C-alpha positions in Angstrom: 55.4 -19.5 -7.4 52.9 -16.4 -7.3 51.4 -15.2 -10.3 50.8 -11.4 -10.6 48.6 -9.2 -12.6 49.8 -5.7 -13.4 46.9 -3.1 -14.2 47.9 0.4 -15.6 46.3 3.6 -16.0 47.2 4.3 -19.3 46.8 8.3 -19.0 49.6 8.5 -16.7 52.9 8.4 -18.7 55.0 7.5 -15.9 52.8 4.6 -15.2 54.5 2.7 -18.3 57.9 3.1 -16.9 56.9 1.6 -13.5 55.1 -1.4 -15.2 58.3 -2.3 -17.2 60.5 -2.1 -14.2 57.6 -4.4 -12.1 57.9 -6.9 -14.8 61.6 -6.9 -14.9 61.8 -7.3 -11.2 59.1 -10.0 -11.1 60.3 -12.0 -13.8 64.0 -11.9 -12.4 62.5 -13.7 -9.2 61.0 -16.2 -11.4 57.4 -15.0 -11.1 54.6 -15.4 -13.6 53.4 -11.9 -14.6 50.4 -11.0 -16.6 49.2 -7.6 -18.5 46.4 -6.3 -20.3 46.9 -7.2 -23.9 47.1 -3.6 -25.3 49.8 -2.8 -22.6 51.6 -6.1 -23.3 51.8 -5.2 -27.1 53.2 -2.0 -26.5 56.4 -3.4 -24.9 56.4 -6.3 -27.3 55.6 -8.8 -24.6 52.5 -10.6 -26.3 53.4 -13.7 -24.2 52.3 -11.8 -21.0 48.8 -10.7 -22.4 45.8 -11.8 -20.5 42.2 -10.1 -20.8 41.2 -8.4 -17.7 38.1 -10.6 -17.6 40.4 -13.6 -17.0 42.7 -12.0 -14.3 40.4 -13.5 -11.4 41.0 -17.0 -13.0 44.8 -16.8 -13.3 46.5 -14.2 -10.9 47.1 -14.2 -7.2 47.8 -10.6 -6.5 46.9 -7.5 -8.5 49.5 -4.5 -8.8 47.7 -1.1 -9.7 49.6 1.6 -11.0 47.8 5.0 -10.7 46.0 7.1 -8.3 43.2 6.2 -5.9 40.7 6.7 -8.9 42.3 3.9 -10.7 42.4 1.5 -7.5 38.7 2.1 -6.8 37.7 1.1 -10.4 39.8 -2.1 -10.2 38.3 -2.7 -6.6 34.8 -2.5 -8.1 35.7 -4.7 -11.0 37.2 -7.6 -9.0 34.8 -7.1 -6.0 33.2 -10.6 -6.3 36.6 -12.1 -6.3 38.4 -11.2 -3.1 42.1 -10.7 -4.9 44.5 -8.8 -2.7 45.2 -5.4 -4.5 48.5 -3.4 -4.0 48.1 0.1 -5.0 51.3 2.0 -6.3 50.7 5.5 -5.8 51.2 7.6 -9.1 48.5 10.2 -8.0 48.0 13.1 -5.6 47.1 11.9 -2.0 47.2 8.2 -2.3 44.9 7.0 0.5 44.5 3.7 -0.7 47.8 3.0 -2.3 50.5 1.6 -0.2 53.6 1.4 -2.2 55.7 4.3 -4.0 57.2 4.1 -7.4 60.7 4.9 -6.1 60.9 1.8 -4.0 59.5 -1.0 -6.4 62.3 -3.7 -5.4 61.6 -3.2 -1.8 57.7 -3.7 -2.4 58.3 -6.8 -4.6 60.5 -8.2 -2.1 58.2 -7.5 0.8 55.4 -9.2 -1.1 57.3 -12.2 -2.0 58.6 -12.6 1.9 55.1 -12.2 3.2 56.1 -9.1 4.9 52.5 -7.6 4.7 49.0 -7.7 5.9 45.7 -8.0 4.0 42.9 -5.3 5.1 39.2 -6.2 4.4 37.4 -3.1 3.6 33.6 -2.9 3.4 31.7 -2.2 0.1 28.3 -1.0 -0.5 25.6 -2.4 -2.7 23.4 0.4 -4.3 20.2 -0.2 -6.3 18.0 2.6 -8.1 14.3 1.4 -7.5 11.7 3.3 -9.7 8.0 2.3 -9.5 8.9 -0.6 -7.5 11.5 -1.8 -10.0 15.2 -2.1 -9.6 16.7 -0.3 -12.6 20.3 -0.1 -11.9 22.7 -2.0 -9.5 26.4 -1.3 -8.5 29.0 -1.6 -5.9 31.2 1.0 -4.3 34.3 1.1 -2.2 34.1 4.9 -1.2 30.7 6.2 -1.4 27.3 6.4 -3.1 26.6 10.1 -3.7 22.8 11.7 -4.4 23.1 15.2 -5.8 21.8 17.9 -7.7 23.2 19.4 -10.9 25.7 22.2 -11.0 22.8 25.0 -11.3 19.6 23.3 -10.2 18.1 24.4 -6.8 18.2 22.1 -3.9 16.9 18.5 -3.5 15.2 16.8 -0.6 16.2 13.3 0.4 13.6 11.3 2.8 15.9 8.7 4.7 14.6 5.4 6.1 16.9 2.9 8.2 15.6 -0.5 8.2 12.1 0.8 7.6 12.4 3.6 10.4 12.1 7.1 9.4 15.4 8.6 9.9 15.1 12.1 8.7 14.5 14.4 5.6 17.6 16.3 4.6 17.2 19.4 2.2 20.2 20.8 0.4 22.8 19.8 -2.3 22.4 16.0 -1.7 23.5 13.1 0.6 26.5 10.9 0.6 26.2 7.5 2.0 29.8 6.1 2.6 31.9 3.4 3.8 34.8 4.0 6.4 37.1 3.9 3.5 35.0 6.9 1.9 35.3 8.6 5.1 38.5 10.3 3.8 37.1 11.3 0.5 33.9 13.2 -0.4 32.4 12.8 3.0 35.2 14.4 4.6 35.0 17.4 2.3 31.4 17.8 3.3 32.1 17.7 7.1 31.9 13.9 7.8 33.8 12.0 10.5 37.2 10.2 9.7 36.4 6.7 10.5 39.0 4.1 11.3 38.7 1.3 8.5 38.1 -1.7 10.9 34.8 0.0 12.3 32.1 -1.7 10.8 29.8 1.2 9.8 28.0 3.2 7.0 28.2 7.1 7.1 25.4 9.3 6.2 26.7 12.9 5.4 24.5 15.8 4.1 25.8 18.0 1.4 25.4 21.7 2.2 22.5 21.1 4.3 19.9 24.1 4.5 19.2 23.4 8.1 21.6 23.9 11.0 20.5 20.7 12.8 21.5 18.4 9.6 24.5 16.4 10.8 26.5 13.6 9.6 25.7 10.1 11.3 27.5 7.0 11.8 24.9 3.8 11.3 25.4 0.3 11.9 26.8 -1.7 9.0 24.1 -4.3 8.8 21.3 -1.7 8.3 19.6 -0.8 4.9 19.1 2.7 3.8 16.4 3.8 1.7 16.5 7.2 0.2 13.6 8.9 -1.7 14.7 11.7 -3.7 12.4 14.8 -4.6 12.8 18.2 -6.2 11.2 20.9 -8.1 13.5 20.3 -11.0 14.8 17.0 -12.9 18.6 17.6 -12.5 19.3 14.9 -10.2 22.0 12.2 -10.2 23.5 9.3 -8.6 27.3 8.5 -8.6 29.3 5.6 -7.4 32.7 6.3 -6.0 32.7 9.6 -8.2 33.2 7.6 -11.3 29.7 5.9 -12.5 26.6 8.1 -12.6 22.9 7.4 -13.2 20.3 9.8 -13.8 17.5 10.1 -11.2 13.8 11.1 -11.3 11.6 12.5 -8.6 10.5 9.9 -6.2 13.3 7.3 -7.3 14.4 5.2 -4.4 18.1 4.7 -3.7 18.6 1.5 -1.5 22.1 1.3 -0.1 23.3 -1.6 2.3 26.8 -3.5 2.9 27.7 -5.7 0.1 28.6 -9.4 0.4 31.7 -8.5 -1.2 34.9 -6.8 0.2 38.1 -5.2 -1.0 41.4 -6.8 0.1 44.1 -4.1 0.3 47.6 -5.1 0.9 49.2 -2.8 3.5 52.8 -2.8 5.2 52.5 -3.9 8.9 54.2 -0.8 10.3 52.1 1.9 8.4 49.3 2.2 10.5 46.1 4.2 9.5 46.8 7.4 11.7 50.2 7.6 10.4 48.8 7.8 7.0 46.2 10.5 8.1 48.8 12.4 9.3 51.1 12.3 6.3 48.3 12.8 3.7 46.0 15.2 5.4 48.5 17.1 7.8 51.5 17.5 5.6 53.9 15.2 7.3 56.7 13.8 5.0 56.1 10.6 3.3 59.0 8.6 2.4 57.2 5.9 1.0 60.1 3.4 1.4 58.1 0.9 3.2 61.0 0.8 5.8 59.5 3.3 8.3 60.0 2.3 11.8 62.5 -0.7 11.0 65.9 -0.8 12.4 
């Protein structure tokens, strides 16, 4: 018997409908289901309530109902526990989500029959160092961004890799991303698309003020240190575009591959390049999970 946790983006009305149907499908198959207490109370099923802090102790698989942003938050929260995550796409592009809400029964049956594989995604540890002291720590699945405010002048990042001077970048900022994040903010700034299985770290300048500043693909076992400087104080650090920290001139941002990973549940017949074609090039995505099956 598998134990399933279902996490819902409460800001998406459709998520509650999908959640109720998933609970029905799983219980019909005699599976254990757990929900956050607030969500369980909404459907008058307090017997399913479990605090999110206890999910890693109890559940074997987590279903995430929302968009990629919802899944990113769950991935960070559970990064230390290596719990397989299946995203149900209720957002827009849905790069990280594998299942669609119109094929719930198929998705549940595939999970229960083992008709899937788990993709291990690299994560990043980020630290903010000020005057030699670590002030902030976080983990990212997509990227770590260093950027100026909306109306500020440019900032400069001086980058070292394992103590070696790599380069100085002036412009709107820098993005350090994982292969997972290569299809996110980094891509919009001219960075390359990197296959998720390539263990690497990407460094992408944001609107650089020199024509020679280009994205770089670096080894995953390196440590980057970026010292920020500017003639103003409007500088910030973002984690997956969701968490933010104020920076000061001469702060150092230290980024390296994390010992933690995100385990994403994937369908065997849907490869990365198919997802790229459908999400970025506009090919139709039936989302049934049966593509290629006869």
